[in-house]
C-alpha positions, 0 to 999 in steps of 0.5 A: 500499500502506498503510504503517504506522509500526511501532515495534520491528518486527524484520522487514518483509514482502517487497516483492513480496508487499506489491505483490501484496496491494496489487493486491487491496486498496490498504488492505492491510498485513502486519505482523510480530507476533513469532516465527511470527506475521504479521498481515494487516489493512487500514488505514482510519483512522476516528474510533471506532477511533482513540478506542478505541485511545487509550483502550486505550493510556491504560489500558496506560500504567498497566499494570505487570507483577505483582511477585508473579509468577515470572521466567517469568510476568513475562517473558510478561506483559511480552511480552503487555503490549508486544504489546497496546500495539503493536496499540493503536498500529497501531489509532491509525493505522487498522489492523484485523486480518483474519487471523493467519498462523503462518509463519516467512516470509510467502509466497504462502499469505497472498496466496491466502488474502487473495484468497479472503477478498476474493472471499467478502466481495464475492460470498458473499452473492449466491452464497448467496442464489442457491444457496438460491433454486436449492435451493428451486425444487423443494421440495415445501414451497415448492410447497405454500406457493405453492399455499396463497397462490394458493388464498387469493388466489382464494378471499378475493381479491374479499372482500379488495378489497371490505373494503379499498375498502368506504368509498372514494368515487370522485369525478369532476370536472365535465367 
């Protein structure tokens, strides 16, 4: 399981859930992001993500809470700023968000959703292609298209061959 260094993390996901997520994808990570908010992601460090996160952290280092705002607005702005900094620090470690879950406590719903996402990621393109191919097998428009192509090949096939080969010469070596 990809373990992240999470500064200021108030809670950890249950060990059993982390093991089950790891069985689906060894790079999976589950992070507590605040009240009723768990974030599932993958930890796969790469240089573009690190560079982007470093730029974001540098810009947030200069950011401040507006002085003209009310006390509630200042508190909300400070929370948003800290959350942005926290996710930028996670991105520095290679964390990429897959999904967010509005749950008090993480449970098997996260695992089932992740298993479904993993399956669809791996096989959905093939399934959609096969489904589209099967659906188009009996379509009249497909049958008409095939008939048109075959008719053109029969009608113009010889002419096309002659056109393509009109200046070709066959040289046979001396025997």
